[in-house]
C-alpha positions as CSV (number, residue, x, y, z in Angstrom):
1,M,0.0,0.0,0.0
2,T,1.4,3.4,-1.0
3,Y,0.7,6.1,1.6
4,C,1.7,9.0,-0.7
5,T,2.7,9.7,-4.3
6,K,5.6,11.5,-6.0
7,E,3.2,14.2,-7.1
8,E,2.2,14.9,-3.5
9,I,5.8,15.2,-2.4
10,R,6.6,17.4,-5.3
11,D,3.6,19.6,-4.5
12,L,4.6,19.7,-0.8
13,T,8.3,20.5,-1.4
14,G,8.0,22.5,-4.7
15,L,10.8,20.5,-6.2
16,T,10.8,19.4,-9.8
17,D,12.0,16.2,-11.4
18,V,15.1,18.0,-12.4
19,E,15.9,18.8,-8.7
20,I,15.1,15.2,-7.5
21,E,14.6,12.4,-10.0
22,D,11.7,10.0,-9.9
23,S,13.7,6.9,-9.0
24,R,15.3,8.7,-6.0
25,L,11.9,10.0,-4.9
26,D,10.4,6.5,-5.2
27,R,13.1,5.2,-2.8
28,I,12.5,8.1,-0.4
29,I,8.8,7.5,-0.3
30,S,9.4,3.8,0.3
31,D,11.8,4.7,3.2
32,A,9.2,7.1,4.7
33,E,6.5,4.4,4.5
34,N,8.8,1.9,6.2
35,L,9.5,4.5,8.9
36,V,5.8,5.0,9.5
37,D,5.2,1.3,9.8
38,A,8.2,0.9,12.2
39,Y,7.2,3.8,14.3
40,T,3.6,2.6,14.6
41,G,4.2,-1.1,14.7
42,K,1.7,-1.8,11.8
43,S,1.0,-1.5,8.1
44,W,-1.9,0.8,7.3
45,S,-4.7,0.4,4.9
46,T,-7.4,2.7,3.5
47,S,-9.9,1.1,5.9
48,D,-8.0,2.3,9.0
49,S,-9.7,5.2,10.7
50,Q,-6.5,7.3,10.9
51,Y,-5.3,6.4,7.4
52,S,-5.5,10.0,6.1
53,K,-3.4,11.2,9.0
54,I,-0.9,8.5,8.3
55,Q,-0.7,9.7,4.7
56,T,0.1,13.2,5.9
57,V,2.7,11.9,8.3
58,T,4.3,10.0,5.5
59,R,4.4,13.0,3.3
60,F,6.1,15.0,6.0
61,L,8.7,12.2,6.6
62,A,9.3,11.9,2.8
63,A,9.8,15.7,2.6
64,S,12.2,15.5,5.5
65,L,14.2,12.8,3.7
66,V,14.2,14.8,0.5
67,Y,15.7,17.9,2.2
68,E,18.2,15.8,4.1
69,G,19.6,14.7,0.8
70,L,19.9,18.2,-0.7
71,P,22.7,20.7,-0.1
72,E,21.8,23.2,2.6
73,T,21.1,26.6,1.3
74,A,19.3,29.6,2.7
75,E,16.1,28.3,1.1
76,T,16.4,24.7,2.4
77,E,17.9,25.5,5.8
78,R,16.2,23.4,8.6
79,K,13.4,22.2,6.3
80,A,14.3,18.6,6.9
81,E,14.1,19.1,10.6
82,R,10.8,21.0,10.5
83,Y,9.1,18.4,8.4
84,H,10.4,15.6,10.7
85,E,9.1,17.5,13.7
86,K,5.7,17.9,12.1
87,A,5.5,14.2,11.4
88,M,6.5,13.2,14.9
89,S,4.1,15.7,16.4
90,M,1.2,14.2,14.4
91,L,2.2,10.7,15.5
92,K,2.3,11.8,19.1
93,S,-1.1,13.5,18.9
94,M,-2.5,10.3,17.4
95,R,-1.2,8.5,20.4
96,I,0.4,5.8,18.3
97,L,4.0,6.7,18.4
98,D,4.6,4.9,21.7
99,S,2.8,1.8,20.6
100,G,5.2,0.5,18.0
101,P,8.5,-1.3,18.3
102,L,10.4,1.9,18.5
103,K,8.5,3.2,21.5
104,R,10.3,5.3,24.0
105,V,11.3,3.8,27.4
């Protein structure tokens, strides 16, 4: 199950296929989806009540990973960190971050 699309990540980041090629973006999305599954301890489906929120979390994590891989400029400064913080904040508010295998002790 794909939680987000390349187009959604391009819309969120404003980056074109010249700035980040499709194959790299596919890998980043896959990594973000794997992180969500690891953080939450489950794979999500469209029938899950919080699926739309998981999609947003995945978009934020993918954006974070995109910006981590780009050279830091005045325009990109701290974007990776901000997107990651948004994703973690959403997971915490959903009260599922501490339920997965990576729960905090």
